[in-house]
Structures are given as C-alpha cells and as structure tokens.
C-alpha positions in Angstrom: -45.7 79.0 69.0 -47.6 77.1 67.1 -47.8 73.4 67.7 -47.6 70.9 64.7 -47.7 67.2 66.0 -46.6 65.9 62.6 -43.4 68.1 62.4 -42.7 67.3 66.3 -43.1 63.4 65.2 -41.0 63.6 62.4 -38.2 65.8 63.9 -37.8 64.1 67.0 -36.5 61.2 65.2 -35.1 58.6 67.3 -33.5 60.7 69.7 -34.7 60.0 73.2 -35.4 63.6 74.6 -37.2 62.5 77.7 -34.4 62.1 80.1 -32.4 65.0 78.8 -31.9 68.0 81.2 -33.2 71.7 79.8 -32.6 75.3 80.8 -34.6 78.0 79.5 -33.3 81.6 80.0 -35.7 84.3 79.2 -36.8 87.4 80.9 -40.6 87.1 79.8 -42.4 84.4 81.6 -44.8 84.0 78.6 -41.6 82.9 76.3 -40.7 80.5 78.7 -44.0 78.8 79.1 -44.3 78.5 75.3 -40.8 76.9 75.0 -41.5 75.0 77.9 -44.5 73.6 76.3 -42.9 72.8 72.8 -40.1 70.5 75.0 -42.8 68.8 76.7 -44.5 68.1 73.4 -41.0 66.2 72.9 -41.5 64.3 76.2 -39.1 66.4 78.1 -39.5 66.0 81.8 -36.5 67.8 83.3 -36.9 71.5 82.5 -35.5 74.3 84.5 -36.3 77.9 83.8 -34.2 81.4 84.7 -35.3 84.8 84.3 -32.0 86.9 84.4 -28.5 86.0 83.4 -27.5 85.7 87.2 -29.9 83.2 87.7 -29.1 81.2 84.8 -25.2 81.0 85.7 -26.5 79.5 89.3 -28.5 77.0 87.6 -25.4 76.4 85.1 -23.1 76.1 88.0 -25.3 73.3 89.6 -26.2 71.3 86.9 -24.8 69.9 83.5 -27.4 70.6 81.0 -28.0 68.8 77.7 -29.9 71.6 76.0 -29.6 75.6 77.0 -32.3 78.0 75.2 -31.2 81.3 76.1 -32.6 84.6 75.1 -29.8 87.3 73.8 -31.7 90.2 75.7 -32.0 89.4 79.5 -32.9 92.9 80.7 -30.7 94.1 83.7 -27.3 92.2 84.4 -25.7 89.6 81.9 -27.2 89.3 78.4 -27.4 85.8 76.6 -24.0 86.5 74.9 -22.4 86.8 78.4 -24.0 83.9 79.8 -22.4 81.6 77.0 -19.2 83.6 77.2 -18.8 82.5 81.0 -20.4 79.3 80.5 -17.6 78.3 77.8 -14.7 80.1 80.1 -15.9 78.0 83.3 -16.5 75.0 81.4 -19.8 74.6 82.8 -21.6 72.4 80.0 -20.2 69.4 78.5 -19.0 69.1 74.8 -21.9 67.3 74.0 -24.6 69.9 75.2 -26.4 72.3 72.9 -26.7 75.8 73.3 -29.3 77.8 71.1 -29.4 81.6 71.1 -32.7 83.0 70.9 -33.3 86.5 69.7 -35.8 89.0 68.1 -32.5 91.0 67.4 -31.7 90.8 63.5 -28.9 93.6 63.5 -25.7 92.4 62.1 -23.9 93.7 65.2 -25.9 91.6 67.5 -25.8 88.5 65.5 -22.3 88.8 64.8 -21.4 89.5 68.6 -23.2 86.4 69.5 -21.7 84.3 66.7 -18.3 85.1 67.9 -18.8 83.0 70.8 -20.1 80.0 68.9 -23.6 79.1 70.0 -24.9 75.9 68.3 -27.5 77.6 66.6 -29.0 81.3 66.6 -32.7 81.4 66.2 -34.5 84.5 65.4 -37.9 85.0 67.0 -40.8 84.2 66.5 -40.0 80.7 66.6 -42.5 78.0 65.4 -42.3 74.6 67.2 -41.3 73.0 64.0 -38.5 75.5 63.5 -37.3 74.7 67.1 -37.5 71.0 66.8 -35.9 71.0 63.5 -32.9 72.8 64.7 -32.5 70.9 68.0 -32.8 67.7 66.2 -30.0 68.7 63.5 -27.6 70.2 66.2 -28.1 67.5 68.6 -27.0 64.8 65.9 -24.0 66.9 64.8 -22.9 67.4 68.5 -22.6 63.8 69.0 -20.2 63.4 65.8 -18.0 66.0 67.6 -18.5 64.8 71.1 -15.3 62.7 71.5 -13.3 65.3 69.6 -14.7 68.2 71.7 -14.0 66.2 75.0 -10.1 65.6 73.8 -9.8 69.2 73.1 -10.9 70.3 76.6 -8.5 67.8 77.8 -5.8 69.6 75.4 -5.1 66.4 73.9 -5.0 67.8 70.3 -3.2 65.0 68.4 -5.9 62.4 69.8 -8.7 65.1 69.0 -7.2 65.0 65.4 -7.1 61.4 64.9 -10.6 61.4 66.2 -11.7 63.7 63.1 -10.2 61.5 60.6 -12.3 58.7 62.0 -15.6 60.5 62.1 -14.8 61.7 58.3 -14.8 57.9 57.5 -18.0 57.4 58.5 -19.9 61.2 58.5 -19.5 62.3 54.9 -22.1 64.9 55.6 -19.9 66.7 58.4 -16.4 66.4 56.2 -15.8 69.9 55.8 -16.4 70.8 59.4 -14.1 67.9 60.5 -11.7 68.9 58.3 -11.6 72.4 59.3 -11.4 71.4 63.0 -8.5 68.7 62.1 -6.5 71.6 60.8 -7.0 74.0 63.5 -6.1 71.0 66.0 -2.9 70.0 63.9 -1.6 73.7 64.3 -2.4 73.5 67.9 -0.4 70.3 68.3 2.9 71.6 66.6 2.1 70.1 63.3 1.7 72.9 60.9 2.9 71.0 57.9 0.0 68.6 58.3 -2.1 71.5 59.0 -1.2 73.4 55.8 -2.0 70.2 53.5 -5.5 70.1 55.1 -6.2 73.6 54.1 -4.9 73.2 50.7 -7.0 70.2 50.3 -9.8 72.0 51.1 -9.0 75.1 48.8 -8.4 72.8 46.1 -12.3 72.1 45.8 -13.5 75.5 46.9 -12.1 78.7 48.2 -13.1 79.1 51.9 -12.3 82.1 54.0 -11.3 79.9 57.1 -8.8 77.5 55.1 -7.0 81.0 53.8 -7.1 82.4 57.0 -5.3 79.2 58.4 -2.7 79.5 55.7 -2.1 83.0 56.9 -1.8 81.7 60.7 0.8 79.1 59.6 2.6 81.8 57.8 2.4 84.0 60.7 3.8 81.4 62.9 6.7 80.9 60.8 7.7 84.4 61.3 6.5 85.2 57.8 4.4 88.4 59.1 4.2 90.2 56.0 3.2 87.2 53.9 0.4 86.4 56.5 -0.9 90.4 56.8 -1.5 89.9 53.0 -3.2 86.6 53.4 -5.4 88.1 56.1 -6.0 91.3 53.7 -7.2 89.0 50.9 -9.7 87.1 53.3 -11.1 90.5 54.4 -11.5 91.9 50.7 -13.7 88.7 49.9 -15.5 88.6 53.2 -15.7 91.7 55.1 -17.5 90.1 57.9 -14.8 87.4 58.8 -14.0 89.0 61.9 -11.2 86.6 62.9 -9.1 87.9 59.9 -9.1 91.3 61.2 -7.9 90.5 64.6 -5.3 88.2 62.9 -4.1 91.0 60.7 -3.5 93.5 63.8 -1.5 91.1 65.2 0.6 90.5 62.2 0.8 94.4 62.1 1.9 94.6 65.7 4.4 91.6 65.5 6.2 94.0 62.4 6.0 96.7 65.0 3.5 98.7 62.6 1.1 99.9 65.6 -0.7 102.4 63.6 -1.6 100.1 60.9 -2.8 97.6 63.8 -4.9 100.0 65.4 -6.5 101.0 62.0 -7.6 97.4 61.3 -8.9 97.0 65.1 -11.0 99.8 64.7 -12.6 98.7 61.6 -13.2 95.1 63.5 -14.8 97.2 66.4 -17.0 98.8 64.2 -18.5 95.5 62.3 -18.4 93.5 65.8 -18.5 96.1 68.8 -19.6 94.1 71.6 -16.3 92.1 72.4 -14.7 93.1 75.4 -11.4 91.7 74.5 -11.3 93.4 71.0 -12.5 96.9 72.5 -9.5 96.2 74.9 -7.2 95.7 72.5 -8.2 98.7 70.1 -8.1 101.0 73.5 -4.3 99.6 74.2 -3.2 100.0 70.5 -4.7 103.6 70.4 -3.2 104.6 73.6 0.4 103.1 72.1 0.3 105.7 69.1 -1.1 108.4 71.2 -4.7 108.6 69.6 -6.1 109.8 73.1 -9.9 110.1 71.6 -9.8 106.6 70.2 -8.3 105.1 73.2 -11.2 107.0 75.3 -13.9 105.6 73.1 -12.8 102.0 73.1 -12.2 102.0 76.8 -15.5 103.4 77.9 -17.0 100.9 75.4 -15.0 98.1 77.0 -16.0 99.0 80.5 -19.6 99.3 79.5 -20.0 96.1 77.6 -17.8 94.3 80.3 -19.9 95.3 83.3 -21.3 91.9 83.6 -18.8 90.0 81.4 -16.7 87.2 82.9 -14.2 88.9 80.3 -14.0 92.2 82.4 -10.5 93.3 82.3 -8.6 96.2 84.6 -6.8 97.3 81.3 -10.1 99.6 80.4 -10.2 101.2 83.8 -6.5 101.9 83.8 -6.4 102.8 80.2 -9.4 105.2 81.0 -7.4 106.6 83.9 -4.1 107.2 81.7 -6.5 108.7 78.9 -8.0 111.4 81.5 -4.5 111.9 82.7 -3.3 112.9 79.1 -6.2 115.0 79.1 -5.1 116.7 82.3 -8.2 115.9 84.0 -6.7 114.4 87.2 -9.9 114.1 89.3 -11.5 111.8 86.7 -8.3 109.8 86.1 -8.2 109.3 89.9 -11.8 108.4 90.1 -11.3 105.5 87.5 -8.3 104.2 89.3 -10.1 104.2 92.8 -12.9 102.3 90.6 -10.3 99.8 89.3 -9.1 99.0 92.9 -12.7 98.6 94.1 -13.4 96.3 91.3 -10.4 94.1 91.0 -8.4 92.2 93.6 -5.1 93.7 94.8 -2.8 90.9 93.5 -4.6 91.3 90.2 -4.0 95.3 90.1 -2.1 96.5 92.7 1.3 97.0 91.0 -0.3 98.2 87.8 -2.7 100.6 89.9 0.5 102.4 91.6 2.2 102.7 88.2 -0.7 104.2 86.7 -1.3 106.6 89.5 2.2 107.9 88.9 1.9 108.3 85.2 -1.5 110.4 85.6 0.3 112.5 88.5 3.4 113.1 86.1 1.1 113.8 83.0 -1.1 116.1 84.9 2.0 118.2 86.4 2.1 117.0 90.0 5.8 115.7 90.0 5.7 115.8 93.5 3.3 112.8 93.6 4.6 111.3 90.9 8.1 111.2 92.3 6.4 109.7 95.6 4.8 106.9 93.6 8.2 106.2 91.8 10.1 106.0 95.3 7.3 103.6 96.5 7.7 101.6 93.2 11.3 101.4 93.5 11.1 100.2 97.3 8.8 97.4 96.1 11.5 96.5 93.5 13.9 96.1 96.0 12.1 93.9 98.2 10.4 91.5 96.0 13.0 89.8 93.4 10.0 88.5 91.3 9.5 90.7 88.3 6.1 91.4 86.7 5.3 90.5 83.2 7.0 92.3 80.0 4.2 95.2 79.5 4.2 96.1 83.1 8.0 96.3 83.3 8.1 98.6 80.5 5.6 100.7 81.8 7.3 100.6 85.2 10.5 101.7 83.6 8.9 104.4 81.7 7.6 106.3 85.0 10.7 105.4 87.1 12.9 107.4 84.0 10.4 110.2 84.1 10.7 110.8 87.7 14.4 110.7 87.5 15.4 107.2 88.6 18.0 105.5 86.3 19.3 102.1 87.7 16.1 100.6 88.4 14.3 101.2 85.3 17.3 99.9 83.2 17.6 96.8 85.0 13.8 96.0 84.4 14.5 96.9 80.4 17.4 94.4 80.6 15.3 91.9 82.3 12.7 92.2 79.7 15.3 91.9 76.8 17.0 88.9 78.3 13.4 87.0 78.5 12.6 88.0 74.9 16.3 87.8 73.6 15.1 86.8 70.2 12.2 89.3 69.9 13.4 92.3 67.7 10.2 94.2 67.9 10.3 94.4 72.0 14.0 95.2 71.7 12.9 97.9 69.4 10.5 99.0 71.8 12.8 98.9 74.7 15.2 101.0 72.6 12.4 103.7 72.4 12.2 104.2 76.1 16.0 104.5 76.5 15.9 107.2 73.8 13.0 109.1 75.3 14.9 108.9 78.8 18.2 110.4 77.0 20.0 107.2 77.3 19.9 106.0 73.7 23.6 104.8 73.4 23.5 103.3 76.8 20.5 101.4 76.2 21.9 100.2 73.0 24.8 98.7 74.8 22.5 97.3 77.5 20.3 95.8 75.0 23.4 94.0 73.3 24.7 92.7 76.5 21.4 91.5 77.8 20.7 89.4 74.5 24.0 87.9 74.5 23.8 86.8 78.2 20.3 85.3 77.8 21.7 83.4 74.5 24.6 82.3 76.3 22.5 81.0 79.3 20.4 79.0 76.8 23.3 77.8 74.7 25.4 76.3 77.5 22.3 74.2 78.5 21.6 72.9 74.8 25.7 72.0 74.4 25.4 70.1 77.6 22.5 68.2 76.3 24.1 67.8 72.7 27.1 66.2 74.4 24.8 64.0 76.3 25.7 65.6 79.7 22.1 65.1 80.6 22.1 65.3 84.4 24.2 68.7 83.9 21.8 70.1 81.3 18.8 69.6 83.3 20.5 71.2 86.2 22.0 74.1 84.3 18.3 74.9 82.7 16.7 74.6 85.8 19.1 77.6 87.1 18.3 79.5 83.6 14.6 79.2 84.3 14.9 80.6 87.7 17.1 83.5 86.4 14.8 83.9 83.4 11.1 82.7 84.3 9.7 84.2 81.1 12.0 83.1 78.5 10.0 81.0 76.2 13.0 79.6 74.5 14.5 78.6 77.6 11.5 77.2 79.1 10.6 75.0 76.0 14.5 73.9 75.7 14.3 72.8 79.5 11.2 70.6 79.1 12.7 69.2 75.9 16.0 68.4 77.8 14.1 66.7 80.7 11.8 64.8 78.2 15.4 63.7 76.5 16.5 62.5 79.6 13.4 60.6 80.4 13.7 58.9 77.1 17.2 58.0 77.7 17.8 57.1 81.3 14.0 55.9 82.3 10.9 57.6 83.6 11.3 59.2 86.8 7.9 60.8 88.3 9.6 64.0 89.8 11.4 65.1 86.8 8.1 64.4 84.6 6.2 66.6 87.0 8.6 69.3 86.7 8.5 69.0 82.8 4.6 69.0 82.8 4.7 72.3 85.5 6.9 74.2 83.0 4.8 73.2 80.1 1.8 74.2 82.0 3.2 77.6 83.1 4.1 78.2 79.3 0.6 77.5 78.2 -0.4 79.9 80.6 1.9 83.1 79.6 1.8 82.3 76.0 -1.0 80.0 74.8 -1.0 78.4 71.4 2.8 77.7 71.0 3.3 74.7 68.7 6.0 73.2 70.6 3.8 72.8 73.8 1.5 70.0 72.0 4.6 68.4 70.8 6.4 68.1 73.9 3.3 67.1 75.8 2.7 64.5 73.7 6.0 63.1 74.1 5.7 63.3 77.8 2.5 61.7 77.8 4.0 58.7 76.0 6.5 58.3 78.6 4.2 58.2 81.4 4.0 54.4 82.7 0.0 53.6 83.6 -0.7 53.4 87.2 -0.7 50.1 89.1 -4.1 48.9 90.6 -3.7 50.6 93.7 -2.7 54.0 92.4 -5.6 53.8 89.9 -8.0 53.1 92.6 -6.6 56.0 94.9 -6.6 58.3 91.9 -10.2 57.8 91.0 -11.3 58.1 94.8 -9.5 61.6 95.0 -10.6 63.0 91.9 -12.9 65.9 92.1 -16.4 65.6 90.6 -15.8 68.8 88.4 -12.2 69.3 87.5 -10.9 72.6 86.6 -9.7 73.3 83.1 -6.7 71.5 82.2 -6.7 69.2 85.5 -8.6 66.6 84.0 -5.9 66.3 81.2 -3.2 65.5 83.4 -4.8 62.9 85.4 -6.2 61.0 82.6 -3.1 61.0 80.8 -1.0 59.8 83.9 -3.5 56.8 83.7 
C-alpha cells in the first residue's frame, strides 16, 4: 500500500480520527500491518486486530468499534460476510459505526453476497492509502447524517425515524435521494403506505429507480394485490436483473397466490445470481420440496448447510429438509444420519418436535411403517399432554404424518386449529384442504374448514362488537380469552391490542394494561415482523405512556443493562 501524505491530509478533513476505535480483520498479517500503518498516519491510536472470523466476533462482543475493516476471505471458519451478518443480527456495532468490506474477489457472486448484508463500502484489493482514506472519510460523514435515524430504527421507533429523514433532507441535499428511500421504507414499517407511496411516486417522477418501483410493488402486495405486485417486481427484474430483492419479493407474491412452482422458479434464478445467502437457499429448498422437485431441494439444502456452517443464520430447516429428501429417495440410512446431526447441532427446544415428525416421515417414505406408526403414537401422546400447539407449518406437517399412519381425530383437530388462526387466509385454507383430500377426507375437511373459519370470525367479531358498543371492560376481557384460544391469529391479536389502547385513551392510563398491550404487539412482531398495524398501535401506545417521576427515572437508569437486547431499549426509552 502506497503512502501519499497530501492525500492523507486532504481526505482526513476535519474528522478527528485519533480517538476512534478500529478493528482490522484479515488472515494475512502483512495486510493487517499495512492497514494499521495507514490508520496510524491518520493519527489513530486504538487499533485492534483479528486473524479470523471467530477472533473478530470475540473482539466485537467486547468493544464498540467506530470503524471495522474486514476481509471477505478469512480462511477456516467464518468469512467476512458471516462476521458482518452476525454483527448486524446481534447489534454489536453502533448505527454510526463504519464497516468497510475488503476483498480481492471481483466475481459478481462474491460482491453481491457481501452487498446483501450492506457494508458501508466494498473495496477491491489492492487498496492505496489514498483510496482507503477517501472512502473512509466519505462514509464516515454520511454515517453521521444517518446516525440518529439508524438509532431510532434500532429502537423500532419508525415514525420518529421518518421525521428525522425530513429534518436531514432540509440540510443535506447531497444525500436527499438516500434519505427519501429510507423515509419511504420507514413509512411502510410505520403503517403509512399511502405516505410511502407518495414518496416513491415523487422519486419516480424525476427518474426511474428500481428501488422506488419495488417499493410500490411491496405496497401493492401488502394491500392484497398480489398479481399487480408480481407484475411490478417482474418489470424491475427486466430492467435490472441484479436487483435481488425483487426476485425474493416476487417469489413471496407467487406463494401468497398459491403458485408454488412459479415461486420456486424465481428463487432458483435468484440463487444462481447470489448463491451465498443461507435464507435464500433455505427458501429455495423448502419451495422445491413443496412441489416435489427432489433434486432441486437436495441441491439447495446441501448448499444451505455448506454456507451456513459458520453463519448465525444456520437453520435446522436445511438439515431436516435434507433428511426428508433422502427419505423420498429411499435412502433411510443417510436420512437418519442428517436427522441425528440436526439433533446434535440444534437445541431440543428448537428442533425436538420437528425432528420426531421428520423421523416419522422418513420411516413412512422408506416403507418402515412400524417405526412410522411408533413415531405417530409418540407424537399423538405429546399432543395430548401439552395443550400448546406449534406454529402453522409444523402443525400441517404433523397432521400429514398422523393421517399417513392411520390417525384421524388428532390431525383433523390440528388442521382446524390452523384454519382458526388463519381464518382470513384463503391460501392456507386451500393447503389444509389438500391435506384432507390426500387423507381421503375431502368433504369432511371442507365442513371442518367452514366451521373453524366461522368459529374464529365469531370469536373476533363479538369482541369488536363489545368495543363498538362502548363495553370496554367486557371487550378487553373477551379478547384476552380469544387470544388464549387462538394465540397466533393476527387479526385477533391486533384487535385485542387496539381495544386495550382504546380503553386507555378513554378511561385513562393503567400500567398493567399498557404492559399487556405491549406484550401482545411485541409477540406479533416476533411471529410476523413487518406488519403495518404494529407500528401504528405501538405509536399510539407510546403517546399514552406518561413520563416517569424523578424516582422512577433514576431507578430506571440504574437498572438499565449496559448493552440492551434488540427491542429492549425501545420499550425503556418510550416508557420514559
């Protein structure tokens, strides 16, 4: 790396680099020394070094770095993409921190893989000191523009973040386009799609940007206009075949319409362009398995396991999916080996029930009906012992297995539970009907689906009617019962939170009820993130929360942990 003192002085500008903390991650000590000397020429004093991804994660967990320079290829273990990925997931850097990804890789595959996790810049080796300092200075100043916005985003206070975008646009015309893009995204998260639409249309009036058109597609999709959304995403891809998010969104649109073969085809194209995404390979494998494309599912799951070995996104779906693939190929031995590996790699509470379901399916698919029935008996006993039901897809897998081994009542009950928790989702109901049809219970299944849908609708409507007729105490109590019966019904969860908020608005603030509404909303955000009503109701709840008195404020500060978990800080600060 060459040294250019004039470039150093010019690019350093007014930024004080001396007191900032730096982390250099590269498996070659020579590169780390060159980077360290370049930073020292800026006056940097606090420079840490890591020779591997694992070592980098330990340092990132201990220190909040202002600047991270991370190589893409780090030898054995985590690569740079996976280090960045885990750092983002665990919130180990501040919103104002700068992350520069460094690599000798120039392939589209590598650059796109790293870019999907949004480093602040991607630098191709060899890097001169002048180039490094130019990019560092440019990115640092840009990060300061977005610093408060990013902090508000971390706290899930999206409306405040959107307002901060407006404030920055007034004084930072250089970054106006990026601020508008972020503002529109935040308005979508805040449950303000029409305001987001206005921003996208304003941008498109000046120039055709892929991200703005894709944003309009997401609004259409959220409104239930799935085919219109699909057409928009298709148009974006025609204009820019490397806009990967459009592929992912188009696949979702197809899935929401029940067109699983088309969704699988889109995901396959996306995975060819950017194959190093664990979630995308997982989604491709699951989509391929759903339509019976065993060879494609096998390829995707094996790739997912390979690239996910050292990733925070590592998923049991790939291991269980590959076990299912091997079962469908009549290779019981390899199927059970993958199943055993999955049970070693993941905690029992994360995988226990699903592993037993997969084991039963493998035995059934390979013709070992005695062992399949034994798994079915064990699972039926587990259902009888525990009233809590698993999430939708697991319920449907379990019902499919139980029907296959000759059980009737328990799987029918599971499928009714699925319908009740998705009583306004026709695609889910169609999938449930297919399971009944396969079990030769088509007419009976249709009747059960209709009855379940009505039961859930009546349950919700009675609570809403009590609310509308100003019987707020009864409405709150009724919706609490409804949540207990159908804990994953989004309509019931949202209406329950809405009724509590209305109660607080009309009858005055009550801390226990506010905490109940907060708990409901955070649960919704956990099981179905990105719902528009979440941000709207959260904002209403925040506005109702009174500021603490002096004693409470002091106690709150004293009890606050130094590094809050994601979401925790938002609740504390809003309560203040």
